[in-house]
Z-matrix of the N, CA and C atoms (Angstrom, degrees):
N
C 1 1.492
C 2 1.537 1 114.86
N 3 1.287 2 110.88 1 3.01
C 4 1.560 3 112.69 2 -169.92
C 5 1.514 4 111.06 3 -63.53
N 6 1.312 5 119.12 4 -23.96
C 7 1.530 6 119.87 5 175.75
C 8 1.443 7 115.55 6 -106.29
N 9 1.356 8 120.18 7 8.88
C 10 1.430 9 126.15 8 -175.61
C 11 1.545 10 105.95 9 -75.28
N 12 1.332 11 113.35 10 138.88
C 13 1.559 12 119.10 11 -178.77
C 14 1.559 13 109.40 12 -122.50
N 15 1.246 14 116.37 13 -18.07
C 16 1.541 15 124.84 14 -179.94
C 17 1.525 16 110.98 15 -132.93
N 18 1.350 17 113.90 16 114.98
C 19 1.506 18 113.41 17 179.54
C 20 1.571 19 104.70 18 -144.10
N 21 1.393 20 111.32 19 123.90
C 22 1.543 21 118.40 20 -178.86
C 23 1.450 22 105.30 21 -140.50
N 24 1.356 23 110.79 22 135.73
C 25 1.408 24 124.73 23 179.08
C 26 1.575 25 104.68 24 -137.47
N 27 1.284 26 121.00 25 30.78
C 28 1.431 27 118.44 26 -174.81
C 29 1.635 28 113.22 27 -77.10
N 30 1.303 29 108.90 28 157.01
C 31 1.464 30 115.58 29 -178.10
C 32 1.490 31 118.59 30 63.19
N 33 1.398 32 114.98 31 47.06
C 34 1.375 33 119.51 32 177.50
C 35 1.520 34 106.75 33 -127.90
N 36 1.353 35 119.67 34 -158.54
C 37 1.408 36 122.58 35 179.00
C 38 1.572 37 108.96 36 -129.34
N 39 1.389 38 115.30 37 44.12
C 40 1.319 39 122.60 38 -178.67
C 41 1.584 40 109.24 39 -67.97
N 42 1.424 41 119.51 40 145.18
C 43 1.409 42 122.37 41 -179.06
C 44 1.530 43 106.77 42 -130.51
N 45 1.190 44 115.68 43 175.59
C 46 1.538 45 123.44 44 179.03
C 47 1.496 46 111.28 45 89.98
N 48 1.395 47 114.70 46 -165.36
C 49 1.312 48 122.12 47 -178.18
C 50 1.598 49 112.13 48 -96.18
N 51 1.423 50 113.21 49 156.48
C 52 1.424 51 119.09 50 169.20
C 53 1.614 52 109.46 51 -62.34
N 54 1.243 53 124.43 52 110.63
C 55 1.528 54 121.19 53 -178.69
C 56 1.446 55 113.99 54 -59.61
N 57 1.267 56 117.08 55 144.12
C 58 1.492 57 126.29 56 177.73
C 59 1.563 58 105.52 57 -61.54
N 60 1.356 59 120.49 58 -29.79
C 61 1.441 60 123.20 59 -176.77
C 62 1.543 61 108.74 60 -66.38
N 63 1.272 62 123.63 61 -10.71
C 64 1.544 63 119.78 62 173.47
C 65 1.534 64 109.06 63 -69.34
N 66 1.388 65 121.58 64 -18.61
C 67 1.360 66 123.95 65 172.59
C 68 1.483 67 119.18 66 -61.85
N 69 1.317 68 114.89 67 -17.85
C 70 1.419 69 122.38 68 -175.07
C 71 1.536 70 108.26 69 -76.41
N 72 1.292 71 116.30 70 -25.22
C 73 1.419 72 120.30 71 -177.87
C 74 1.553 73 112.21 72 -81.61
N 75 1.388 74 110.34 73 83.67
C 76 1.443 75 121.00 74 -171.98
C 77 1.483 76 113.00 75 -77.91
N 78 1.365 77 116.85 76 -6.97
C 79 1.538 78 118.36 77 -178.21
C 80 1.470 79 107.42 78 -108.17
N 81 1.327 80 127.49 79 13.27
C 82 1.384 81 125.98 80 172.86
C 83 1.471 82 116.34 81 -45.52
N 84 1.296 83 119.13 82 125.11
C 85 1.430 84 120.59 83 166.35
C 86 1.442 85 116.11 84 -105.39
N 87 1.390 86 114.36 85 -37.89
C 88 1.416 87 124.74 86 173.66
C 89 1.535 88 113.07 87 -127.51
N 90 1.281 89 115.35 88 128.25
C 91 1.489 90 116.04 89 176.20
C 92 1.603 91 103.42 90 -133.99
N 93 1.309 92 115.06 91 121.50
C 94 1.494 93 123.56 92 -173.52
C 95 1.449 94 108.74 93 -132.54
N 96 1.400 95 115.12 94 101.02
C 97 1.461 96 122.67 95 178.55
C 98 1.512 97 110.86 96 -115.23
N 99 1.367 98 118.32 97 21.20
C 100 1.482 99 122.21 98 -173.54
C 101 1.457 100 111.66 99 -68.80
N 102 1.360 101 111.98 100 165.40
C 103 1.366 102 124.51 101 175.49
C 104 1.610 103 114.70 102 53.96
N 105 1.272 104 116.58 103 53.68
C 106 1.374 105 127.16 104 178.18
C 107 1.562 106 108.86 105 -132.60
N 108 1.417 107 112.05 106 -168.47
C 109 1.440 108 112.06 107 -179.93
C 110 1.524 109 107.14 108 -119.05
N 111 1.383 110 120.54 109 40.29
C 112 1.509 111 125.01 110 -176.61
C 113 1.538 112 110.04 111 -71.35
N 114 1.208 113 111.43 112 143.29
C 115 1.510 114 118.15 113 -176.20
C 116 1.514 115 111.14 114 -127.30
N 117 1.214 116 124.01 115 179.65
C 118 1.565 117 132.49 116 178.99
C 119 1.498 118 106.02 117 80.23
N 120 1.275 119 115.69 118 -163.09
C 121 1.495 120 129.06 119 -170.86
C 122 1.493 121 107.12 120 -93.76
N 123 1.403 122 112.32 121 161.07
C 124 1.375 123 121.82 122 175.13
C 125 1.536 124 106.96 123 -77.77
N 126 1.297 125 121.92 124 128.14
C 127 1.593 126 120.22 125 179.65
C 128 1.641 127 102.53 126 -66.06
N 129 1.269 128 112.73 127 121.87
C 130 1.486 129 119.38 128 175.38
C 131 1.543 130 111.74 129 -59.96
N 132 1.354 131 113.75 130 -34.58
C 133 1.455 132 116.72 131 -177.21
C 134 1.542 133 114.25 132 -62.96
N 135 1.343 134 107.25 133 -26.36
C 136 1.600 135 113.10 134 179.97
C 137 1.570 136 108.00 135 -63.62
N 138 1.342 137 118.99 136 -32.74
C 139 1.435 138 115.53 137 -178.96
C 140 1.582 139 109.29 138 -81.11
N 141 1.311 140 116.05 139 -35.92
C 142 1.430 141 120.96 140 -169.19
C 143 1.665 142 107.30 141 -82.97
N 144 1.272 143 122.18 142 -33.04
C 145 1.361 144 123.66 143 -174.26
C 146 1.518 145 109.07 144 -78.58
N 147 1.236 146 118.02 145 -33.09
C 148 1.518 147 124.92 146 -173.00
C 149 1.518 148 108.49 147 -103.86
N 150 1.286 149 118.38 148 27.21
C 151 1.533 150 117.90 149 -167.97
C 152 1.428 151 111.54 150 -68.63
N 153 1.415 152 121.09 151 -36.08
C 154 1.561 153 113.51 152 -175.73
C 155 1.561 154 111.56 153 -90.27
N 156 1.325 155 117.40 154 -18.76
C 157 1.552 156 118.03 155 -178.64
C 158 1.448 157 115.69 156 -99.20
N 159 1.429 158 116.97 157 -31.73
C 160 1.393 159 119.53 158 -172.71
C 161 1.550 160 115.34 159 -69.16
N 162 1.371 161 118.61 160 112.78
C 163 1.429 162 121.76 161 -168.32
C 164 1.567 163 107.44 162 -108.59
N 165 1.242 164 117.75 163 -33.39
C 166 1.513 165 126.39 164 176.69
C 167 1.455 166 116.20 165 -122.72
N 168 1.387 167 118.01 166 116.55
C 169 1.396 168 123.51 167 177.15
C 170 1.434 169 107.28 168 -122.51
N 171 1.395 170 120.94 169 108.79
C 172 1.506 171 125.13 170 176.69
C 173 1.452 172 109.48 171 -121.55
N 174 1.366 173 113.27 172 102.98
C 175 1.456 174 118.57 173 171.88
C 176 1.523 175 111.94 174 -113.02
N 177 1.397 176 116.93 175 21.51
C 178 1.450 177 120.58 176 -175.53
C 179 1.526 178 112.59 177 -65.79
N 180 1.395 179 107.35 178 160.70
C 181 1.505 180 116.05 179 176.26
C 182 1.525 181 117.12 180 52.81
N 183 1.403 182 110.65 181 56.15
C 184 1.432 183 123.31 182 175.45
C 185 1.555 184 105.31 183 -130.64
N 186 1.378 185 115.04 184 -160.26
C 187 1.550 186 124.30 185 174.19
C 188 1.391 187 110.38 186 -118.84
N 189 1.344 188 120.26 187 32.38
C 190 1.449 189 118.64 188 -175.66
C 191 1.510 190 109.40 189 -74.23
N 192 1.397 191 117.47 190 148.05
C 193 1.412 192 125.32 191 -175.56
C 194 1.393 193 107.21 192 -130.22
N 195 1.266 194 119.66 193 -168.31
C 196 1.464 195 133.14 194 -174.13
C 197 1.465 196 118.34 195 93.51
N 198 1.373 197 112.55 196 -176.18
C 199 1.533 198 115.17 197 -173.08
C 200 1.518 199 106.53 198 -99.34
N 201 1.289 200 113.55 199 121.92
C 202 1.475 201 122.05 200 179.39
C 203 1.517 202 111.79 201 -58.37
N 204 1.292 203 116.15 202 -37.12
C 205 1.535 204 116.73 203 173.86
C 206 1.404 205 117.61 204 -64.49
N 207 1.293 206 119.34 205 -2.66
C 208 1.516 207 115.79 206 176.26
C 209 1.551 208 108.83 207 -84.17
N 210 1.230 209 118.79 208 -7.92
C 211 1.439 210 123.08 209 -174.18
C 212 1.609 211 109.88 210 -86.53
N 213 1.221 212 121.75 211 129.29
C 214 1.465 213 120.99 212 -177.50
C 215 1.478 214 109.36 213 -120.02
N 216 1.374 215 119.13 214 118.77
C 217 1.383 216 126.11 215 -175.77
C 218 1.582 217 110.26 216 -88.25
N 219 1.241 218 121.41 217 117.78
C 220 1.488 219 119.83 218 -170.82
C 221 1.546 220 112.31 219 -67.38
N 222 1.246 221 113.98 220 169.70
C 223 1.477 222 117.02 221 -177.27
C 224 1.592 223 115.04 222 -68.44
N 225 1.276 224 113.25 223 -23.78
C 226 1.578 225 120.93 224 -179.41
C 227 1.487 226 105.10 225 -98.63
N 228 1.347 227 123.55 226 28.97
C 229 1.500 228 122.49 227 176.36
C 230 1.451 229 110.80 228 -58.00
N 231 1.389 230 112.61 229 135.11
C 232 1.398 231 116.58 230 -178.90
C 233 1.558 232 112.86 231 -118.59
N 234 1.238 233 114.26 232 16.39
C 235 1.502 234 119.96 233 -177.22
C 236 1.625 235 113.29 234 -60.00
N 237 1.281 236 117.41 235 128.79
C 238 1.631 237 118.93 236 171.84
C 239 1.538 238 105.70 237 -105.15
N 240 1.365 239 121.31 238 -29.68
C 241 1.443 240 121.35 239 178.52
C 242 1.541 241 112.00 240 -135.22
N 243 1.262 242 115.37 241 126.48
C 244 1.438 243 121.40 242 175.94
C 245 1.493 244 109.84 243 -129.22
N 246 1.338 245 118.65 244 114.94
C 247 1.443 246 126.81 245 177.55
C 248 1.500 247 111.68 246 -120.85
N 249 1.287 248 112.03 247 110.63
C 250 1.451 249 121.51 248 176.30
C 251 1.430 250 115.92 249 -117.30
N 252 1.340 251 117.30 250 18.39
C 253 1.409 252 128.64 251 -171.25
C 254 1.553 253 113.02 252 -69.41
N 255 1.247 254 114.81 253 155.65
C 256 1.538 255 120.82 254 177.30
C 257 1.537 256 115.18 255 64.71
N 258 1.331 257 116.70 256 37.38
C 259 1.448 258 116.92 257 178.56
C 260 1.638 259 106.88 258 -122.52
N 261 1.336 260 116.23 259 -157.15
C 262 1.473 261 122.70 260 177.49
C 263 1.469 262 109.99 261 -122.27
N 264 1.269 263 121.90 262 35.52
C 265 1.374 264 127.66 263 177.22
C 266 1.541 265 113.82 264 -67.59
N 267 1.349 266 107.92 265 140.43
C 268 1.559 267 111.78 266 179.37
C 269 1.551 268 111.17 267 -124.68
N 270 1.289 269 112.65 268 -172.66
C 271 1.481 270 116.76 269 174.02
C 272 1.525 271 110.54 270 87.24
N 273 1.326 272 117.04 271 -160.97
C 274 1.496 273 123.65 272 -176.19
C 275 1.577 274 106.44 273 -109.71
N 276 1.380 275 117.72 274 159.70
C 277 1.381 276 121.36 275 171.35
C 278 1.566 277 113.30 276 -71.19
N 279 1.322 278 113.80 277 119.55
C 280 1.453 279 116.22 278 -174.02
C 281 1.470 280 114.51 279 -58.71
N 282 1.371 281 114.23 280 129.12
C 283 1.490 282 117.35 281 173.74
C 284 1.437 283 120.81 282 -53.22
N 285 1.370 284 116.63 283 -24.71
C 286 1.434 285 122.96 284 178.89
C 287 1.477 286 112.39 285 -68.95
N 288 1.391 287 120.28 286 -15.53
C 289 1.326 288 124.07 287 170.67
C 290 1.727 289 113.53 288 -51.65
N 291 1.204 290 109.97 289 -26.29
C 292 1.385 291 114.18 290 177.83
C 293 1.538 292 117.22 291 -62.87
N 294 1.280 293 114.97 292 -15.51
C 295 1.414 294 121.60 293 173.82
C 296 1.432 295 116.52 294 -74.92
N 297 1.320 296 118.12 295 -10.30
C 298 1.469 297 126.98 296 173.63
C 299 1.493 298 107.79 297 -87.16
N 300 1.334 299 118.32 298 70.13
C 301 1.451 300 116.07 299 -176.82
C 302 1.557 301 114.87 300 -83.01
N 303 1.313 302 117.40 301 7.97
C 304 1.424 303 118.96 302 170.69
C 305 1.540 304 115.94 303 -103.59
N 306 1.334 305 110.21 304 4.00
C 307 1.462 306 115.50 305 -176.44
C 308 1.503 307 110.23 306 -56.33
N 309 1.353 308 112.10 307 137.82
C 310 1.482 309 122.40 308 176.54
C 311 1.459 310 109.27 309 -113.58
N 312 1.283 311 122.37 310 -40.05
C 313 1.522 312 128.13 311 -176.23
C 314 1.516 313 110.51 312 -123.60
N 315 1.361 314 119.90 313 126.68
C 316 1.429 315 122.82 314 173.01
C 317 1.427 316 108.11 315 -133.86
N 318 1.391 317 118.73 316 111.23
C 319 1.481 318 123.38 317 -175.90
C 320 1.527 319 106.99 318 -125.77
N 321 1.392 320 108.79 319 113.84
C 322 1.466 321 119.14 320 -178.87
C 323 1.640 322 108.88 321 -116.81
N 324 1.301 323 117.73 322 14.09
C 325 1.428 324 119.24 323 -169.37
C 326 1.603 325 112.84 324 -66.99
N 327 1.297 326 113.03 325 148.49
C 328 1.456 327 120.92 326 176.74
C 329 1.533 328 114.18 327 60.11
N 330 1.399 329 108.99 328 57.23
C 331 1.482 330 118.11 329 169.24
C 332 1.621 331 106.02 330 -135.81
N 333 1.293 332 110.17 331 -160.33
C 334 1.538 333 117.49 332 -176.04
C 335 1.512 334 110.86 333 -121.17
N 336 1.398 335 119.23 334 39.08
C 337 1.430 336 124.66 335 -170.37
C 338 1.578 337 106.11 336 -80.08
N 339 1.334 338 117.19 337 132.61
C 340 1.464 339 116.63 338 -178.35
C 341 1.623 340 101.13 339 -122.91
N 342 1.336 341 116.36 340 110.88
C 343 1.444 342 118.94 341 -178.32
C 344 1.563 343 105.64 342 -159.47
N 345 1.334 344 110.43 343 177.90
C 346 1.467 345 116.77 344 165.54
C 347 1.529 346 116.70 345 -91.50
N 348 1.353 347 116.64 346 171.44
C 349 1.372 348 116.92 347 -177.12
C 350 1.663 349 112.00 348 -58.90
N 351 1.257 350 119.20 349 127.14
C 352 1.554 351 120.11 350 -172.89
C 353 1.565 352 112.24 351 -73.26
N 354 1.295 353 123.60 352 63.05
C 355 1.456 354 124.83 353 -174.64
C 356 1.514 355 105.03 354 -75.76
N 357 1.368 356 120.72 355 -11.12
C 358 1.430 357 118.53 356 -179.26
C 359 1.640 358 110.10 357 -78.82
N 360 1.283 359 118.78 358 4.24
C 361 1.371 360 126.77 359 177.51
C 362 1.549 361 110.63 360 -88.54
N 363 1.337 362 119.12 361 15.45
C 364 1.383 363 127.73 362 -177.63
C 365 1.457 364 115.30 363 -59.66
N 366 1.365 365 117.93 364 -24.22
C 367 1.550 366 125.99 365 178.80
C 368 1.566 367 107.51 366 -72.84
N 369 1.275 368 120.95 367 -13.43
C 370 1.490 369 124.65 368 178.62
C 371 1.386 370 107.01 369 -84.29
N 372 1.408 371 123.25 370 64.24
C 373 1.404 372 124.71 371 -177.23
C 374 1.406 373 113.75 372 -69.29
N 375 1.283 374 125.92 373 -13.96
C 376 1.496 375 126.31 374 166.93
C 377 1.395 376 121.57 375 -78.78
N 378 1.458 377 116.78 376 0.61
C 379 1.410 378 117.68 377 -173.73
C 380 1.565 379 110.57 378 -69.03
N 381 1.466 380 114.62 379 131.70
C 382 1.315 381 125.79 380 -179.88
C 383 1.467 382 119.83 381 -115.71
N 384 1.417 383 110.34 382 -23.27
C 385 1.530 384 121.04 383 175.36
C 386 1.430 385 112.65 384 -132.41
N 387 1.276 386 118.28 385 126.28
C 388 1.457 387 125.95 386 -176.24
C 389 1.573 388 108.86 387 -131.15
N 390 1.330 389 120.72 388 104.67
C 391 1.375 390 125.88 389 -172.83
C 392 1.550 391 109.18 390 -122.19
N 393 1.332 392 117.38 391 110.09
C 394 1.488 393 120.77 392 176.70
C 395 1.486 394 111.13 393 -119.73
N 396 1.277 395 120.00 394 18.48
C 397 1.498 396 125.31 395 -175.91
C 398 1.423 397 115.18 396 -55.84
N 399 1.317 398 118.33 397 143.15
C 400 1.398 399 127.83 398 173.29
C 401 1.559 400 114.67 399 56.48
N 402 1.357 401 109.91 400 61.06
C 403 1.410 402 115.77 401 175.32
C 404 1.642 403 110.63 402 -135.06
N 405 1.185 404 117.45 403 -151.10
C 406 1.499 405 117.19 404 172.18
C 407 1.546 406 112.33 405 -124.94
N 408 1.321 407 115.48 406 36.96
C 409 1.497 408 120.12 407 174.16
C 410 1.538 409 105.33 408 -64.23
N 411 1.354 410 112.47 409 147.41
C 412 1.491 411 121.47 410 177.80
C 413 1.518 412 108.77 411 -151.34
N 414 1.370 413 109.21 412 176.79
C 415 1.437 414 116.76 413 -172.17
C 416 1.499 415 114.88 414 87.87
N 417 1.340 416 117.18 415 -166.56
C 418 1.457 417 119.63 416 -175.83
C 419 1.479 418 110.83 417 -88.04
N 420 1.403 419 117.60 418 153.41
C 421 1.454 420 120.10 419 172.62
C 422 1.515 421 103.78 420 -88.90
N 423 1.228 422 118.11 421 105.39
C 424 1.546 423 122.63 422 -175.37
C 425 1.497 424 107.08 423 -117.15
N 426 1.370 425 108.74 424 167.98
C 427 1.475 426 122.74 425 178.32
C 428 1.510 427 109.76 426 -143.97
N 429 1.309 428 119.73 427 161.30
C 430 1.467 429 117.72 428 178.36
C 431 1.557 430 109.43 429 -70.41
N 432 1.267 431 123.78 430 128.84
C 433 1.415 432 126.52 431 -174.04
C 434 1.585 433 114.31 432 -68.76
N 435 1.284 434 112.61 433 -30.02
C 436 1.523 435 116.76 434 -175.82
C 437 1.494 436 114.89 435 -104.94
N 438 1.349 437 111.55 436 13.28
C 439 1.490 438 115.92 437 -177.30
C 440 1.476 439 108.48 438 -159.57
N 441 1.367 440 115.90 439 116.27
C 442 1.415 441 121.62 440 -170.93
C 443 1.495 442 103.89 441 -76.32
N 444 1.405 443 113.63 442 131.73
C 445 1.541 444 121.93 443 -179.98
C 446 1.377 445 112.48 444 -91.04
N 447 1.296 446 120.65 445 141.04
C 448 1.469 447 121.72 446 165.21
C 449 1.471 448 116.21 447 65.38
N 450 1.309 449 124.30 448 54.16
C 451 1.388 450 123.69 449 -174.40
C 452 1.506 451 113.06 450 -62.63
N 453 1.330 452 120.26 451 -20.32
C 454 1.487 453 126.73 452 -175.77
C 455 1.515 454 109.11 453 -97.93
N 456 1.389 455 122.96 454 7.27
C 457 1.359 456 121.51 455 -172.75
C 458 1.562 457 112.97 456 -64.33
N 459 1.293 458 122.61 457 129.10
C 460 1.426 459 123.45 458 -178.80
C 461 1.461 460 109.70 459 -116.64
N 462 1.324 461 119.13 460 -42.57
C 463 1.544 462 121.71 461 -177.23
C 464 1.504 463 109.64 462 -116.97
N 465 1.313 464 118.40 463 128.57
C 466 1.396 465 126.47 464 178.88
C 467 1.488 466 109.56 465 -128.73
N 468 1.348 467 121.44 466 125.62
C 469 1.482 468 127.48 467 -177.04
C 470 1.572 469 109.94 468 -136.80
N 471 1.394 470 114.15 469 94.28
C 472 1.534 471 115.15 470 175.86
C 473 1.499 472 110.39 471 -110.00
N 474 1.324 473 121.54 472 19.60
C 475 1.451 474 122.08 473 -168.99
C 476 1.603 475 108.51 474 -69.68
N 477 1.415 476 113.49 475 154.18
C 478 1.433 477 121.55 476 170.24
C 479 1.480 478 106.69 477 66.55
N 480 1.258 479 122.88 478 49.65
C 481 1.496 480 130.61 479 164.87
C 482 1.367 481 116.32 480 -126.91
N 483 1.258 482 125.57 481 -158.78
C 484 1.493 483 125.35 482 -179.94
C 485 1.536 484 112.65 483 -125.19
N 486 1.375 485 114.12 484 30.96
C 487 1.504 486 117.78 485 175.95
C 488 1.556 487 111.93 486 -63.44
N 489 1.283 488 114.99 487 147.84
C 490 1.395 489 118.84 488 -179.45
C 491 1.605 490 108.99 489 -136.42
N 492 1.368 491 114.64 490 -179.88
C 493 1.532 492 114.78 491 178.48
C 494 1.502 493 111.49 492 88.55
N 495 1.344 494 113.66 493 -166.59
C 496 1.499 495 122.11 494 -177.73
C 497 1.510 496 109.54 495 -100.66
N 498 1.350 497 112.05 496 147.92
C 499 1.495 498 117.31 497 166.91
C 500 1.484 499 111.13 498 -80.94
N 501 1.217 500 124.55 499 137.91
C 502 1.378 501 129.23 500 -174.91
C 503 1.620 502 111.35 501 -82.08
N 504 1.271 503 117.06 502 108.17
C 505 1.475 504 120.45 503 -178.25
C 506 1.630 505 112.89 504 -56.64
N 507 1.420 506 109.02 505 -37.06
C 508 1.474 507 113.45 506 178.95
C 509 1.511 508 109.94 507 -60.30
N 510 1.319 509 119.38 508 -46.02
C 511 1.388 510 127.10 509 176.38
C 512 1.513 511 114.43 510 -54.95
N 513 1.305 512 116.71 511 -52.19
C 514 1.308 513 124.94 512 -179.64
C 515 1.601 514 115.61 513 -60.08
N 516 1.352 515 113.06 514 -32.19
C 517 1.496 516 117.76 515 178.87
C 518 1.427 517 112.33 516 -79.75
N 519 1.405 518 120.37 517 -11.41
C 520 1.454 519 122.72 518 174.88
C 521 1.525 520 114.56 519 -79.53
N 522 1.369 521 117.68 520 -14.08
C 523 1.389 522 124.06 521 -179.45
C 524 1.486 523 117.53 522 -78.38
N 525 1.380 524 111.30 523 60.20
C 526 1.457 525 114.64 524 -174.33
C 527 1.562 526 118.98 525 -73.33
N 528 1.350 527 116.30 526 -12.39
C 529 1.404 528 121.88 527 172.01
C 530 1.518 529 113.67 528 -74.52
N 531 1.286 530 118.18 529 -9.90
C 532 1.489 531 120.13 530 174.62
C 533 1.494 532 112.58 531 -89.13
N 534 1.222 533 112.98 532 -3.09
C 535 1.524 534 117.42 533 169.86
C 536 1.543 535 113.32 534 -94.05
N 537 1.270 536 118.15 535 129.08
C 538 1.522 537 120.17 536 -175.20
C 539 1.596 538 104.42 537 -86.75
N 540 1.438 539 112.61 538 123.86
C 541 1.358 540 120.64 539 177.95
C 542 1.560 541 109.83 540 -76.79
N 543 1.298 542 117.44 541 140.21
C 544 1.430 543 119.13 542 175.45
C 545 1.582 544 112.54 543 -95.48
N 546 1.274 545 116.89 544 140.02
C 547 1.527 546 120.07 545 176.91
C 548 1.576 547 103.58 546 -125.96
N 549 1.266 548 111.12 547 -177.42
C 550 1.505 549 115.42 548 177.50
C 551 1.496 550 114.15 549 -68.39
N 552 1.342 551 115.93 550 -26.31
C 553 1.537 552 119.67 551 -178.69
C 554 1.562 553 108.85 552 -93.90
N 555 1.360 554 120.42 553 5.77
C 556 1.349 555 120.48 554 174.12
C 557 1.659 556 110.68 555 118.58
N 558 1.314 557 115.64 556 -154.54
C 559 1.469 558 115.06 557 -174.61
C 560 1.581 559 108.01 558 -72.08
N 561 1.296 560 113.57 559 150.46
C 562 1.468 561 120.13 560 179.02
C 563 1.608 562 107.36 561 -118.61
N 564 1.229 563 112.47 562 117.95
C 565 1.434 564 121.53 563 -176.33
C 566 1.531 565 111.58 564 -120.45
N 567 1.301 566 121.07 565 137.44
C 568 1.504 567 124.29 566 175.20
C 569 1.507 568 106.98 567 -102.95
N 570 1.360 569 112.35 568 117.56
C 571 1.440 570 121.93 569 -179.96
C 572 1.503 571 114.26 570 -93.19
N 573 1.321 572 116.66 571 150.34
C 574 1.373 573 122.72 572 179.85
C 575 1.510 574 110.36 573 -76.28
N 576 1.356 575 117.57 574 145.44
C 577 1.394 576 121.60 575 175.47
C 578 1.526 577 113.36 576 -156.44
N 579 1.404 578 118.40 577 157.39
C 580 1.395 579 122.81 578 -178.84
C 581 1.487 580 108.62 579 -135.98
N 582 1.361 581 119.33 580 121.35
C 583 1.449 582 118.67 581 -175.10
C 584 1.537 583 110.49 582 -101.54
N 585 1.334 584 117.26 583 133.20
C 586 1.440 585 117.74 584 -177.85
C 587 1.463 586 107.34 585 -80.44
N 588 1.272 587 119.96 586 138.16
C 589 1.515 588 121.68 587 172.88
C 590 1.541 589 110.30 588 -90.39
N 591 1.270 590 116.35 589 140.25
C 592 1.484 591 124.50 590 -179.43
C 593 1.458 592 114.29 591 -107.76
N 594 1.400 593 116.09 592 17.62
C 595 1.378 594 121.56 593 -179.16
C 596 1.450 595 117.19 594 -98.29
N 597 1.381 596 116.55 595 28.23
C 598 1.423 597 124.01 596 178.90
C 599 1.436 598 112.28 597 -86.69
C-alpha cells in the first residue's frame, strides 16, 4: 500500500483493529473505512505520516475507542474532511487540529468527547460543516470577537450536548452561507467536493 492514494472499504462488516501497516501508505489522499465494525484505537502514525497528502479521513460509524486528545495533527496538516462520528472516542478535541487550516468538514457526532466549544479552530476559514452532536461538550458557544470565524459555514449541529449561556446574535448574522441565494434559474447552492490529485 506504499503508493496507494485512494482506499475505501466503507459499508461492509469488517472487524478487528486498523492495522499499523496502514501507516506505510504515505501517499494517501482519501481513506474511507466508515460503516464497519472496526475497534481499537486510531493509529496515531496514520495522521502524522500522511500529513501533507491526506485530504479525506472517514472512520465514522465504527467502534473505535481511545482518547482523541492523544492524536497530534502536524503543522503541515492537509485534511479537508475529517469524519470520526459514531465511535466511542473520549477526551478533548486536540488543539493541534488548528493546524488543519484547510478543513471543510469536521464531524465528531455520537462520541463521548468532553470539551468546551472549539473556538480556537478559527484559522480553519474554509470550514463549511461543523457537527458536534451527541457528546459532552459544555460551556458557552463562543467566537473570537475581533475576527469572524468560518465565513463559509453552512451546516452547524451542536444538538444533545451540555452547552449553556446565550447564543450570539452577531455571530449568527455572519453566517451568510447558510442563506440560499436566488438566481433566475432557482436556488443557488455551493456543494462540497474533493478532487484527487494524480501528480503522485
